[in-house]
C-alpha positions in Angstrom: 49.2 28.9 -27.6 45.4 27.8 -28.8 44.7 24.1 -27.5 42.7 21.8 -29.8 39.6 20.9 -28.3 38.7 17.1 -28.4 34.7 16.5 -27.9 34.3 13.2 -25.9 30.7 12.1 -26.6 29.2 9.9 -23.6 27.1 7.4 -25.6 25.5 5.1 -22.3 22.5 5.7 -20.9 19.2 3.7 -22.0 16.7 6.7 -21.6 14.0 4.7 -20.1 12.1 7.9 -19.0 11.0 8.4 -22.7 9.8 4.6 -23.2 8.1 3.7 -25.9 10.4 5.6 -27.9 13.6 5.4 -26.4 14.4 1.1 -26.1 17.5 -0.5 -24.3 18.7 -1.3 -27.9 18.1 2.2 -29.4 18.0 4.6 -26.9 17.1 8.3 -26.5 20.2 9.9 -27.8 20.0 7.8 -30.9 16.4 9.2 -31.9 15.7 12.6 -33.9 13.3 13.9 -31.4 13.4 17.7 -32.0 14.6 17.9 -36.1 16.2 15.8 -38.7 19.3 14.7 -36.6 19.2 12.7 -33.7 20.6 13.9 -30.3 23.9 12.3 -30.7 24.3 14.1 -34.2 23.1 17.2 -33.1 26.2 16.9 -29.7 28.7 16.1 -32.5 27.5 19.0 -34.5 27.7 21.8 -31.7 31.4 20.8 -31.5 32.0 20.7 -34.8 33.8 24.3 -35.6 37.4 25.7 -35.9 39.5 24.7 -32.8 37.6 21.6 -32.3 39.2 18.1 -33.1 37.4 15.1 -34.1 34.9 13.3 -31.7 35.7 10.4 -29.7 32.5 8.5 -28.8 32.2 6.2 -25.7 29.4 3.8 -25.8 28.8 0.0 -25.4 29.7 -2.6 -27.8 25.7 -3.0 -28.1 25.4 0.5 -29.7 28.6 0.8 -31.6 27.7 0.2 -35.4 24.6 2.2 -34.4 27.2 5.0 -33.1 29.7 4.8 -35.7 27.1 5.1 -38.6 25.7 8.1 -37.3 28.9 10.1 -37.0 29.7 8.9 -40.6 26.5 10.0 -41.7 27.7 13.6 -40.9 30.7 13.2 -42.6 32.7 13.2 -39.3 36.0 10.6 -39.3 34.3 9.1 -35.8 36.3 7.1 -33.3 34.5 4.9 -30.6 35.8 3.5 -27.5 34.1 0.5 -26.8 33.2 -0.1 -23.2 33.2 -3.9 -22.4 31.1 -3.1 -18.9 29.5 0.0 -17.7 31.6 2.0 -15.2 30.1 4.9 -15.0 31.3 8.5 -16.2 34.3 8.8 -14.7 36.1 5.6 -15.8 34.9 6.4 -19.6 36.6 10.1 -18.9 39.4 8.5 -17.7 39.7 6.2 -20.5 39.3 9.2 -23.1 41.8 11.1 -21.1 44.5 8.7 -21.7 43.9 8.1 -25.5 43.8 11.6 -26.5 47.0 12.7 -24.1 48.5 9.8 -26.2 48.1 11.5 -29.3 48.1 15.1 -28.0 49.3 16.3 -24.3 48.0 19.4 -24.4 44.6 18.7 -25.9 41.6 20.1 -23.9 38.5 17.3 -23.7 35.0 18.9 -23.8 33.0 16.5 -22.2 29.6 16.0 -23.5 26.6 13.9 -23.0 25.0 12.8 -25.9 21.2 13.3 -25.3 21.1 16.5 -24.2 19.2 19.6 -26.3 20.9 22.7 -26.5 19.0 25.7 -28.8 21.6 28.3 -28.5 24.7 26.5 -30.4 26.6 29.6 -30.7 25.8 30.6 -27.0 27.4 27.3 -26.2 30.6 27.9 -28.3 30.8 31.2 -26.4 30.7 29.5 -23.6 33.2 26.6 -24.4 35.6 29.5 -25.5 35.3 31.3 -22.2 36.4 27.9 -20.1 39.1 27.2 -22.4 41.5 29.4 -20.5 40.5 28.3 -17.0 40.9 24.6 -18.2 44.4 25.5 -20.1 45.4 26.4 -16.7 44.5 23.2 -15.0 40.8 24.3 -13.6 38.5 21.4 -14.2 35.4 23.5 -15.9 31.8 22.5 -15.5 29.3 24.6 -17.5 26.1 25.8 -14.5 22.7 26.2 -16.8 20.7 29.2 -15.2 17.7 28.1 -13.8 14.1 29.6 -14.8 12.1 27.4 -12.2 12.6 25.8 -9.3 13.8 22.6 -10.3 13.8 19.4 -7.8 15.1 17.0 -10.6 18.8 18.2 -11.1 21.5 18.6 -9.2 22.9 22.2 -8.5 26.2 24.7 -8.7 27.0 27.0 -6.1 29.7 29.7 -7.4 31.8 31.7 -5.4 33.9 34.6 -6.8 34.9 35.6 -10.3 38.2 34.2 -11.5 40.9 37.1 -12.6 42.6 35.1 -15.1 39.4 33.9 -17.1 36.8 36.3 -17.7 33.4 34.3 -17.6 34.6 31.5 -14.9 34.0 31.5 -11.1 35.3 29.4 -8.7 33.1 26.6 -7.6 31.9 26.7 -4.0 30.1 23.8 -3.8 28.1 21.0 -5.7 24.9 19.9 -4.1 22.3 17.3 -4.7 18.9 17.5 -6.0 17.0 19.4 -3.5 13.5 19.5 -2.0 11.0 22.0 -3.7 11.7 24.4 -1.0 15.5 24.6 -1.3 15.2 24.7 -5.3 13.2 27.9 -4.2 15.8 29.4 -2.7 18.1 28.4 -4.8 17.0 30.2 -7.5 15.9 33.2 -5.0 19.3 33.5 -4.5 21.0 34.0 -8.0 24.0 31.9 -6.7 22.9 29.1 -8.1 22.7 26.9 -11.3 22.0 23.6 -12.8 24.6 21.1 -13.0 24.7 20.4 -16.8 27.0 17.2 -16.7 29.0 19.0 -19.2 32.9 19.5 -18.9 35.8 21.1 -20.2 39.6 19.7 -19.1 43.0 19.5 -19.9 43.2 15.6 -20.3 46.3 15.9 -17.7 44.7 17.8 -15.3 42.0 15.2 -15.3 44.0 12.1 -14.7 46.0 14.0 -12.2 43.1 14.3 -10.1 41.2 11.2 -10.6 44.5 9.7 -9.6 44.4 11.8 -6.3 40.8 11.5 -5.4 39.8 7.9 -6.7 43.4 5.8 -7.1 41.7 2.8 -8.4 40.3 4.4 -11.6 43.3 5.4 -13.5 45.2 2.1 -13.0 42.5 0.1 -14.2 41.9 2.6 -17.6 45.7 2.3 -18.5 45.5 -1.6 -18.1 42.7 -1.6 -20.6 43.7 0.7 -22.7 47.6 -0.9 -23.0 45.5 -4.4 -23.5 42.9 -3.0 -26.0 41.6 -4.4 -29.3 41.5 -2.3 -32.5 39.4 -3.0 -35.6 37.6 -0.6 -38.1 37.2 2.7 -35.9 36.6 1.1 -32.9 39.0 0.9 -29.9 37.5 -2.2 -27.6 39.2 -1.3 -24.2 40.0 -4.8 -22.2 36.8 -6.1 -20.3 38.5 -7.8 -17.8 41.0 -4.9 -16.6 38.3 -2.2 -17.1 35.9 -4.1 -14.7 38.6 -3.6 -11.8 37.3 -0.1 -11.9 35.3 1.6 -9.7 31.7 2.4 -10.7 31.2 5.9 -9.8 29.9 9.3 -12.0 32.6 12.3 -12.7 30.8 14.2 -10.2 31.0 12.0 -7.4 34.7 10.8 -7.9 36.2 14.2 -8.9 34.5 17.3 -9.0 32.6 17.3 -6.1 35.9 17.3 -3.9 38.8 18.9 -6.0 39.7 22.4 -5.1 40.1 23.0 -8.8 36.5 23.0 -9.9 35.6 26.4 -12.0 31.9 26.9 -13.8 31.1 29.0 -16.6 27.3 30.1 -16.2 25.0 29.6 -19.3 21.8 30.2 -20.5 21.8 28.5 -23.8 17.9 26.8 -23.7 19.5 23.5 -22.5 17.5 20.8 -21.2 18.5 16.8 -20.7 15.5 15.9 -22.3 15.2 13.5 -19.2 11.3 12.9 -19.6 8.1 13.6 -21.5 7.4 16.5 -19.5 11.2 18.1 -20.7 10.4 17.4 -24.1 7.0 19.0 -24.1 8.8 22.1 -22.3 11.1 22.5 -25.4 8.8 21.7 -27.6 6.4 23.8 -30.0 3.0 24.1 -28.9 -0.4 25.0 -30.5 -2.7 27.4 -29.2 -4.0 25.5 -26.6 -0.6 24.3 -25.3 -0.4 20.8 -26.8 2.9 19.7 -28.7 1.7 17.3 -31.6 3.7 15.0 -33.4 2.8 12.8 -36.4 -0.7 12.3 -37.4 -2.6 13.8 -34.1 -6.1 15.1 -34.1 -7.3 17.1 -31.4 -10.5 18.4 -30.1 -11.2 20.0 -26.5 -7.9 19.3 -25.8 -5.1 21.7 -23.5 -1.3 21.3 -22.4 -0.7 17.6 -23.4 2.0 15.9 -25.5 0.4 13.5 -27.8 3.1 11.7 -30.3 1.9 8.4 -32.7 4.5 7.2 -35.1 2.0 5.3 -37.6 -1.1 5.6 -36.9 -4.0 8.1 -36.3 -4.3 9.7 -32.9 -7.2 11.3 -31.9 -7.6 13.2 -28.2 -11.0 14.2 -27.1 -11.3 16.4 -24.0 -7.4 15.7 -22.6 -5.8 17.5 -20.5 -2.2 17.6 -19.0 -1.5 14.2 -20.4 1.3 12.3 -22.5 0.3 10.0 -25.1 3.4 8.2 -27.0 1.8 5.6 -29.7 4.5 3.4 -31.5 4.0 0.2 -33.7 4.2 -1.9 -30.6 3.1 0.2 -27.7 1.0 2.9 -26.6 1.7 4.7 -23.2 -0.6 6.9 -21.3 0.1 9.0 -18.3 -0.8 12.2 -16.8 2.1 15.0 -17.8 3.5 15.7 -14.4 4.4 11.7 -13.6 6.4 11.5 -16.5 9.5 11.2 -14.5 7.6 7.7 -12.8 7.7 6.1 -16.5 10.8 4.3 -15.7 9.1 2.6 -12.9 6.8 1.0 -15.4 9.5 0.2 -17.6 11.1 -1.6 -14.3 7.7 -3.3 -14.0 7.4 -4.4 -17.7 11.5 -5.9 -17.6 9.9 -8.1 -14.8 7.6 -9.1 -16.9 10.2 -9.9 -19.5 8.6 -7.8 -22.1 10.5 -7.2 -25.5 8.5 -3.9 -25.8 11.5 -2.3 -23.3 14.3 -3.6 -25.4 13.7 -3.4 -29.1 11.5 -1.9 -31.4 9.2 -3.4 -33.9 12.0 -2.4 -36.3 15.4 -3.9 -35.0 18.6 -2.1 -36.4 21.7 -3.8 -37.4 25.2 -3.0 -39.1 24.0 -3.6 -42.7 20.3 -1.9 -42.0 17.5 -3.2 -40.5 15.0 -5.8 -40.4 11.3 -5.5 -38.9 8.6 -8.4 -38.1 5.4 -7.9 -40.0 3.4 -10.7 -39.2 4.2 -13.8 -37.2 2.7 -17.0 -35.4 3.6 -20.7 -35.0 5.7 -21.9 -37.5 6.2 -18.8 -39.9 7.6 -15.1 -39.4 7.4 -12.5 -42.4 10.0 -9.5 -41.8 10.9 -6.6 -44.1 14.8 -6.3 -44.7 16.7 -3.1 -45.2 20.3 -3.2 -46.4 22.0 0.1 -47.0 24.4 0.3 -49.7 27.4 -1.8 -50.2 26.0 -4.0 -47.0 25.5 -7.5 -46.2 24.4 -10.2 -43.8 26.7 -12.5 -42.3 27.6 -15.9 -44.6 25.5 -17.8 -42.4 23.0 -20.9 -42.1 19.9 -21.8 -40.5 19.5 -25.4 -38.6 15.3 -25.0 -37.9 14.1 -22.6 -40.5 14.1 -22.1 -44.1 13.9 -18.6 -45.9 12.2 -17.2 -49.3 13.3 -13.5 -50.1 11.3 -11.2 -52.5 13.1 -8.5 -54.0 10.8 -5.0 -53.7 13.3 -2.6 -54.2 17.2 -2.7 -55.4 19.5 -5.3 -56.8 20.4 -8.2 -54.6 23.1 -10.0 -54.9 22.3 -13.9 -53.5 24.9 -16.4 -52.2 23.0 -20.1 -52.0 25.7 -22.7 -51.2 27.7 -22.8 -54.3 25.9 -20.4 -56.1 25.9 -16.5 -56.6 23.2 -14.7 -58.6 21.1 -11.3 -58.5 17.4 -10.5 -58.0 15.7 -7.3 -59.2 12.3 -6.5 -58.2 9.6 -8.5 -58.5 11.9 -11.6 -58.5 12.5 -14.2 -55.6 14.3 -17.0 -54.3 14.4 -20.0 -51.5 17.0 -20.9 -48.9 16.1 -24.5 -47.9 16.9 -25.0 -44.3 21.1 -25.8 -43.7 21.9 -24.3 -46.6 24.9 -21.8 -46.4 23.5 -18.4 -47.7 24.7 -14.8 -47.5 22.6 -11.5 -49.2 24.2 -8.7 -50.4 23.2 -5.3 -51.6 25.6 -4.3 -54.5 24.0 -1.2 -55.9 23.8 2.2 -54.8 20.5 2.8 -52.9 18.8 0.7 -50.4 17.5 -3.0 -50.9 14.2 -3.8 -49.3 13.5 -7.8 -49.0 10.3 -9.5 -48.0 11.5 -12.2 -46.2 9.3 -15.3 -45.3 10.6 -17.5 -42.9 9.4 -21.1 -42.0 10.2 -23.5 -39.2 9.7 -25.3 -36.2 11.9 -22.4 -34.4 12.5 -19.0 -35.4 14.5 -17.0 -32.9 17.5 -14.5 -33.9 19.9 -17.5 -31.9 19.4 -19.8 -35.0 22.2 -18.1 -37.0 26.0 -20.0 -37.6 28.1 -17.7 -38.7 31.3 -18.2 -40.9 32.0 -14.6 -42.2 31.2 -11.3 -41.3 32.4 -8.2 -42.4 31.5 -6.5 -39.1 33.6 -8.9 -36.8 30.2 -10.3 -35.1 30.6 -13.5 -33.5 
């Protein structure tokens, strides 16, 4: 019997090494780094083929609407499980296994990080097919990437003999941590080691059995969290108190490194975890001088650099082996070889409480987004974009008044007892304390210029009365 394969897409992680593009509130898996789709969407599309079921995404509360929207944009019926607290990949996988097993006890789970790049999609699917037989027989299958350099930033998997009942699969002899340079050279020369990709194919029951045996505190906590879970829209909200009792540990450390049922499928599929700007430079197209240019970039006598600009001209003269990334509110400059250290810089910015580590100037909301255009004492100017059919909550402010100007689309405005529509070039005023709501009744985006005036303009000056997105 052919078993359905359910993609379980793990959407946690902040991707701090890709700052300033990746931010805490909009991490790298939600970014389109290599094309028109985000890394999350590319992950879902790779697992959208005959034999695969609808995906189950696992993420935290903050990303829930972004993840759901990106899956919906693909036309996929996205189910999203929400982790109330971060507990690493093993509890996330165990909770997903319990959820899937309740629907289909025979299903296989394809556990995928949401922020990887795979160039050879056909090769990826062939590897999954090769691993499915071993997974159906109770093996815990990982995918080992054939190394092309002595990489010290990845863990490795050493394979043993081939499995007679699963062509293309090998028994795992051992997992090893990130090596030093000399050890990585030896691993590359031996041909027996592969990079640990962090992708797994397992039956739900085998994963739960081994987790119970090797990390016995995890599954009971996940069972209790799922039994008390709340459900609204497409979200499954794990119970916070129960889930917090699980140890925080990766699937590798809790299970894969200890089990005697691990198998590996070697793959050469153009894989990258896009873990740094240097990694992105490696997989991106370059010009004749080895430069990767993204956005409005002009170079002269420059070589081997990653140069990325979001909103303005970036001109580089005589630079070599640099990473330069310019967004609307921040610029990163570093030697390309020090790209792994960007997270240390972000940690410094966090200690200084810099908002640029958390949000872009454009902030995403379930109804669309807003972007701060200008701000000073007593006033702020924003651009609001509401998606078709979306609306902000019914709310009021205690400290600010707002003036709305429609620049694109049609707006339905609620102001106390009034409900009226505005067309482009029309405007209205929302006094301090007025109960109000903005809705987009049309089929195109609604663009509003909002001018706020008051003695306090913080985002926490919102008292909500109704909200279609379930926010407090």
